[in-house]
TISEBA-732009 format. One line per 2 residues: their letters; for each residue x, y, z of C-alpha. Coordinates in steps of 0.25 Angstrom, whole numbers, plus 5000, padded with zeros to 4 digits. Each point is the difference from the previous one (the first is absolute). Layout:
BEGIN
A	X:Y:Z ~ ...
! end
This chain:
BEGIN
MR	4787:5009:5416 ~ 5006:4988:5005
LV	5013:4994:4989 ~ 5005:4986:5003
AV	5013:4994:4994 ~ 5003:4984:4998
SA	5015:4998:4999 ~ 5004:4986:4997
GL	5015:5002:5002 ~ 5006:4986:5008
ST	5012:5009:5005 ~ 5003:5012:5010
PS	5004:5010:4994 ~ 4991:4997:4986
ST	5001:5006:4987 ~ 4985:4996:5000
RL	4996:5007:5011 ~ 5009:5013:4998
LA	4992:5001:4987 ~ 4987:4997:5007
DR	5004:5013:5008 ~ 5005:5008:4989
LT	4985:4996:4996 ~ 4993:5006:5013
EA	5007:5011:5002 ~ 4998:5005:4986
VR	4985:4998:5002 ~ 5002:5007:5011
EE	5008:5013:4995 ~ 4988:5000:4989
FT	4989:4998:5009 ~ 5005:5013:5008
AR	5001:5007:4988 ~ 4988:4997:4993
RH	4992:5003:5014 ~ 5004:5015:4999
DA	4995:5001:4985 ~ 4983:5003:5001
QA	4999:4990:4987 ~ 5006:4989:5004
GI	4989:4993:5008 ~ 5008:4999:5013
GA	4993:5008:5012 ~ 5011:5010:5008
ET	4998:4991:5012 ~ 5000:4986:4995
EI	5013:4994:5005 ~ 5007:4987:4993
QV	5003:4986:5009 ~ 5012:4992:4996
EV	5002:4987:5004 ~ 5011:4989:4994
VE	4997:4987:5001 ~ 5012:4990:4999
LR	4996:4985:4995 ~ 5014:4994:5004
EL	4995:5005:5014 ~ 4986:4991:4998
AG	5006:4987:4992 ~ 4998:4992:5011
AI	4986:5005:5002 ~ 4998:4998:4985
AH	5004:4987:4997 ~ 4991:4996:5013
NL	4988:5007:4994 ~ 4999:4992:4987
VT	5000:4988:5006 ~ 4992:5002:5011
GF	4991:5011:4996 ~ 5001:5008:5013
PS	5008:5013:5000 ~ 5009:5005:5013
PP	4997:5012:5005 ~ 5012:5008:4993
LA	4996:4994:4986 ~ 4984:5005:5003
SA	5005:5012:5003 ~ 5011:5002:4989
ID	4986:4992:4991 ~ 4990:5013:5007
AV	5010:5010:4996 ~ 5003:4996:4985
TG	4984:5000:4997 ~ 4997:5011:5009
AH	5009:5010:4992 ~ 4997:5011:4992
GL	5011:4998:4992 ~ 5012:4989:5000
IA	5013:4997:4993 ~ 5005:4987:4999
VT	5015:4995:4997 ~ 5006:4989:4997
PV	5015:4994:4998 ~ 5000:4993:4987
FT	5001:4983:5001 ~ 5003:4993:4987
AS	4993:5010:4993 ~ 4987:5002:5007
YS	4995:5005:5014 ~ 5006:4993:5011
GL	4992:4988:5007 ~ 4999:5007:5014
FK	4994:5012:4992 ~ 4990:4992:4993
SF	4997:4991:5010 ~ 4996:5015:5010
FD	4990:5003:4989 ~ 4996:4985:4998
LI	4994:5002:5016 ~ 4992:5013:4996
DP	4984:4998:4995 ~ 5000:5003:4984
AA	4990:5012:5002 ~ 5008:5008:5011
LT	5007:5007:4991 ~ 4990:5002:4990
GK	5003:5015:4994 ~ 5011:5004:5010
PV	5009:5008:4995 ~ 5015:4991:4998
LI	5014:5006:4996 ~ 5009:4986:4998
AA	5015:5000:4999 ~ 5011:4989:5001
TG	5017:4999:5002 ~ 5008:4991:4993
GT	5015:4999:4997 ~ 4998:5003:4985
AR	4992:5009:4991 ~ 4996:4987:4991
HS	4990:4996:5011 ~ 4992:5014:4999
LV	4987:4993:4991 ~ 4997:4992:5014
LE	4992:5013:5004 ~ 4991:4998:4987
HA	5000:4984:4998 ~ 4999:4997:5015
LR	4996:5011:5009 ~ 4990:5009:4991
PL	4991:4987:4997 ~ 5000:4996:5015
FA	4994:5013:5003 ~ 4992:4999:4989
YL	4994:4988:5005 ~ 4998:5006:5013
RA	4992:5009:4992 ~ 5009:5013:5007
TV	5002:5011:4991 ~ 5015:5001:4999
VP	5008:5012:4995 ~ 5005:5002:4987
TA	5014:5002:5003 ~ 5007:4987:5008
VY	5014:5002:5006 ~ 5011:4991:4998
AA	5013:5002:5006 ~ 5012:4993:4995
SE	5013:5001:5008 ~ 5007:5009:4991
DW	4986:5010:5002 ~ 5004:5003:5014
GS	5007:5014:4999 ~ 4998:5001:4985
AG	4993:5010:4995 ~ 4998:4995:4986
DD	5004:5005:4986 ~ 4993:5008:4988
HT	4991:4986:4996 ~ 4997:4995:5014
EG	4994:5008:5014 ~ 5011:4995:5012
LP	4991:4993:5011 ~ 4998:5014:5008
AR	4991:5005:4989 ~ 4993:4987:4998
IR	4996:5000:5015 ~ 4995:5015:4999
RA	4993:4996:4989 ~ 4992:4988:5006
AG	5000:5007:5012 ~ 4991:5010:4993
EL	4992:4990:4993 ~ 4996:4994:5013
TA	4997:5012:5009 ~ 4991:5005:4989
LM	4991:4987:5000 ~ 5002:5001:5014
AA	4994:5012:5000 ~ 4986:4995:4994
RP	4997:4992:5011 ~ 4992:5008:5013
AD	5010:4997:5010 ~ 4989:4994:5009
ET	4996:4990:4989 ~ 5003:4986:5004
PE	5001:4988:4990 ~ 4986:4998:4998
DD	4996:5013:4995 ~ 5011:5000:4989
DV	4996:5006:4986 ~ 5008:4991:4991
SA	4995:5008:4988 ~ 5002:5013:5006
LE	5014:4995:5002 ~ 5002:4995:4986
RQ	4996:5013:4994 ~ 5009:5008:5011
LS	5011:4991:4994 ~ 4997:5002:4987
DL	5001:5015:5000 ~ 5013:5000:5006
RF	5011:5008:4992 ~ 5014:5001:5005
D	5011:5005:4990
! end
């Protein structure tokens, strides 16, 4: 099983990369737990491989590809990693109430049919919780257009969320990460590890998504 996380953070270190790392680690932990459950759909011999694509390192190559139509080898490798993954985590900082231009430019380079049926977890970081709806009005429509299967729980991390356990009315960031990771792992388990993107059964994934129940 191949899990790829795309991080569009611009600084080093960045909260965007930190969130991507926490999400991938949560999926890895959920995957390990489910691997020992005979009913979870993941064989005991199945391993998960994690790769993180840092878009800041590809910014120049992305711009060059947009104007020439030809990707550099590192960019082509990143695109292949995303399109060939069994599961995708996409994390962007919020710029002007939407995803960053770097984030959008990268996904503009991906064939519109390449993510069909692919399980995707969307996430974003920002300075204030007021921008949390960017997940629903920007990221979810983007991946719906690409016909990906987006998990129900999207994860937004504002500055005050780091280190917060939530309150009586809202889940803290760790709980949201665990919930989203469980949903993504469940969808990845529905796809055989040797399946290629051309073999995707979109209707089966959609049925699996509709059957998800997380308390």
